[in-house]
Structure formats: structure tokens, C-alpha cells
C-alpha positions in Angstrom: 115.4 112.9 -13.1 113.7 110.0 -14.7 111.6 107.4 -13.0 114.5 104.9 -12.7 116.6 107.4 -10.8 113.8 108.3 -8.5 113.1 104.6 -7.7 116.7 103.9 -7.1 117.0 106.9 -4.7 113.8 105.8 -2.9 115.3 102.2 -2.4 118.5 103.8 -1.1 116.5 105.8 1.4 114.5 102.7 2.4 117.7 100.7 3.0 119.1 103.5 5.0 116.0 103.8 7.2 115.9 100.0 7.6 119.6 100.0 8.6 119.0 102.8 11.1 116.0 100.9 12.5 117.9 97.7 12.8 120.8 99.4 14.5 118.4 101.2 16.8 116.6 97.9 17.5 120.0 96.3 18.3 120.9 99.1 20.7 117.5 98.7 22.4 118.0 94.9 22.7 121.6 95.3 24.0 120.5 98.0 26.5 117.5 96.0 27.6 119.6 92.9 28.1 122.1 94.9 30.1 119.4 96.3 32.3 117.9 92.8 32.7 121.2 91.4 33.7 121.8 94.2 36.1 118.4 93.8 37.6 118.8 90.1 37.7 122.1 90.5 39.5 120.5 92.9 42.0 117.7 90.5 42.6 120.1 87.6 43.1 122.3 89.7 45.5 119.2 90.8 47.4 118.0 87.2 47.7 121.5 86.1 48.8 121.5 88.9 51.4 118.1 87.9 52.6 119.2 84.2 52.9 122.4 85.2 54.8 120.4 87.3 57.2 117.9 84.5 57.7 120.7 82.1 58.3 122.4 84.4 60.8 119.1 84.9 62.6 118.5 81.2 62.9 122.1 80.6 63.9 121.8 83.2 66.7 118.5 81.6 67.7 120.2 78.2 67.8 123.1 79.6 69.8 120.7 81.3 72.3 118.7 78.1 72.6 121.9 76.1 73.3 123.0 78.6 75.9 119.6 78.5 77.6 119.6 74.6 77.5 123.2 74.6 78.9 122.2 77.1 81.6 119.1 75.0 82.6 121.2 71.8 82.7 123.9 73.5 84.8 121.2 74.9 87.2 119.6 71.4 87.4 123.0 69.9 88.2 123.7 72.5 90.8 120.2 71.9 92.4 120.9 68.2 92.5 124.3 68.8 94.1 122.7 71.2 96.7 119.9 68.7 97.3 122.5 65.9 97.9 124.4 68.2 100.2 121.3 69.1 102.1 120.3 65.4 102.4 123.8 64.6 103.8 123.6 67.5 106.3 120.1 66.5 107.3 121.2 62.9 107.8 124.0 64.1 110.0 121.5 66.1 112.1 119.2 63.1 112.3 122.1 60.9 113.5 123.0 63.6 116.1 119.3 63.7 117.2 119.4 59.9 117.7 122.5 60.3 119.9 120.6 62.7 122.1 118.4 59.8 123.3 121.4 58.2 124.9 122.0 61.3 127.0 118.8 60.8 129.1 119.5 57.1 129.4 122.4 57.8 131.7 120.5 59.0 134.8 123.6 60.2 136.7 124.9 62.4 133.8 121.4 63.4 132.8 120.5 64.5 136.3 123.5 66.9 136.4 122.7 68.1 132.9 119.2 68.9 133.9 120.4 71.0 136.9 122.8 72.9 134.6 120.1 73.6 132.1 117.8 74.9 134.8 120.5 77.2 136.2 121.4 78.4 132.8 117.7 79.2 132.0 117.3 81.0 135.4 120.3 83.2 134.6 118.8 84.1 131.3 115.3 84.8 132.7 116.4 86.6 135.9 112.8 86.4 137.2 111.8 85.9 140.8 109.1 83.4 139.9 109.1 81.0 137.0 107.2 78.1 135.5 109.1 75.0 134.5 108.0 72.3 132.1 109.7 69.0 131.4 108.9 65.6 130.1 106.6 63.5 132.3 109.4 60.9 132.6 111.8 63.6 133.9 109.6 65.1 136.7 111.2 63.1 139.5 114.7 64.0 138.3 113.8 67.6 138.0 112.3 67.7 141.5 115.5 66.0 142.8 117.8 68.8 141.5 115.5 71.8 141.9 116.7 73.0 145.2 120.4 72.7 144.3 119.7 74.5 141.0 118.0 77.4 142.9 120.9 77.7 145.3 123.5 77.7 142.5 121.5 80.3 140.6 121.2 82.5 143.8 124.9 82.3 144.4 125.8 83.2 140.8 123.2 85.9 140.3 123.5 87.2 143.9 119.7 87.3 144.3 117.2 85.6 146.5 116.2 82.0 145.6 113.5 82.1 142.9 110.2 80.4 143.2 110.0 77.6 140.6 106.6 76.0 139.9 107.0 72.7 138.0 104.0 72.3 135.7 102.6 68.8 136.4 99.6 69.2 134.2 101.2 70.1 130.9 104.4 68.2 129.9 106.9 68.4 127.1 106.4 65.7 124.4 107.9 62.3 125.0 111.1 61.0 123.3 110.8 60.2 119.6 109.7 56.7 118.7 109.8 54.6 115.6 106.0 54.4 115.6 105.7 58.2 115.5 108.8 59.6 113.8 107.2 62.9 112.6 105.1 63.7 115.6 106.1 66.2 118.3 108.8 64.9 120.5 111.5 65.9 123.0 114.7 64.2 123.8 115.1 65.8 127.2 115.8 69.1 128.9 113.5 71.8 130.2 111.5 74.9 129.2 111.3 77.8 131.6 109.0 80.8 131.4 108.2 83.9 133.4 104.8 83.6 135.2 103.1 86.0 132.7 104.4 83.8 129.8 106.0 86.8 128.0 109.6 85.4 128.3 110.2 81.7 127.4 113.6 80.0 127.5 113.5 76.7 125.6 116.5 74.7 126.9 115.6 71.3 125.6 118.2 69.0 124.1 116.5 69.3 120.7 116.5 73.1 120.8 120.2 73.2 121.8 121.0 70.8 118.9 119.2 73.1 116.5 121.0 76.1 117.9 124.5 74.4 117.6 123.7 73.0 114.2 122.7 76.5 112.9 125.8 78.1 114.2 128.1 75.3 113.0 126.3 74.8 109.6 128.7 77.0 107.6 131.7 75.2 109.2 130.1 71.8 108.6 129.4 72.6 104.9 132.9 73.9 104.4 134.4 70.8 105.9 132.2 68.4 104.0 132.0 70.2 100.6 135.3 72.0 100.4 136.3 70.2 97.2 132.9 70.6 95.6 132.8 74.4 96.1 136.5 74.8 95.1 
């Protein structure tokens, strides 16, 4: 084999090697591009998923915040309604309390009422000796009905007439006035106690109003606010 043939053969081998190298390089490029595209797609999908999760999280937070705000507004509205209801009920009670003042202004009716209150208190106490307190302005009326009250109690309870000491040193507060609205006051009635002070029967007009009001409060609310609570 001469030099020309050897050179030709070497050139053929070089071309073959070059071609193989190019083909291999192309394969590597294609493979690398495919891997890059796959990785890029995975990164994009991962980022999309992250964004979706973040959006869902914020959406839930917004939803929770809306529910909390709605609940707070609803509670605030309910509190306002309840406050308005309480104000109305209290105004009714205040009006009733003002009407109590008229009771003691009619001496004939009030005198009978005082006797009935004393008898009722005695029946609840069932003590042989009691202490009675009233307003300073009611002392004369109380003294005038004391004997008949004791007799009525004795007949009803079938016991001896009790000893009743009217306290003329310490009196119940006077009727409420516009000058002292929030101070202690009494619209009338009596307070009886056992001599040892262990049993006390508060039978004032104010106490009876409170008692009746507490008992009737559910019925009053039902009557006034039936449509509101429906």
C-alpha cells in the first residue's frame, strides 16, 4: 500500500470519527434539551402548584375573616337589639314605679293597703314579737291600723295577738324625688322583722314591684318582642 492509499484511508477514518462525534454530540444536545424541557416543565408545574396553594390559603383566610366579621357584626346587632329591649323594659318598670307614688297619695286606699301588708308580713313571719319599720310620713297611718291588723292576723293564724314595736328611730327612706333620683327611696309599705333580726320580710311597694316584675318578665318580653324573636 503506497502513501496515497494510506493517506486516503486515514482521511476516511477521520471523516468517520468526525461523523460519529457529530452524531454523538447531536444526541447529547437533543437529550440535554429534552431533560431541560422536562425539568423546566416540572419547575413550572411546581411553581403553579405553589401559587395555587398560596391562593387557596389566602382565599380561605379571606373567607374566615369574612365569617368572623359577619359574626361580629351579627353579635353587635344582637347586642344592640337586646340593649334596646332592656331599655324599653326598664322604662316600663320606671313608669310603673312612678305610678306607685299615686298609691300612697290616696290615704283611704293606702291605709287599707298598709293593714293588708302588715297582716301578710305577720303571716309569713309567724313570730310572737316583731319590729316594724315604715316611712316617717306613714307612722300615723301605721299606728291607726296596727290594732286591726293584729286582730286579723290572730284570727287567721289562730294565735295570740303579736307584740308589734314600731321603730320610730329608724325609718324607711322617703319617696323618690326629682332632686335625688338615684338615692335610696321607698314608695310606701312596711318592713317587718323578728326581734333578733334573723328573719326580715320586706313588704314595701318597691319590693313588691320588683318581685312582680321578675316573675312577669318572661311574659312581658314575650308579649313585647314576639315578632323580634320569631
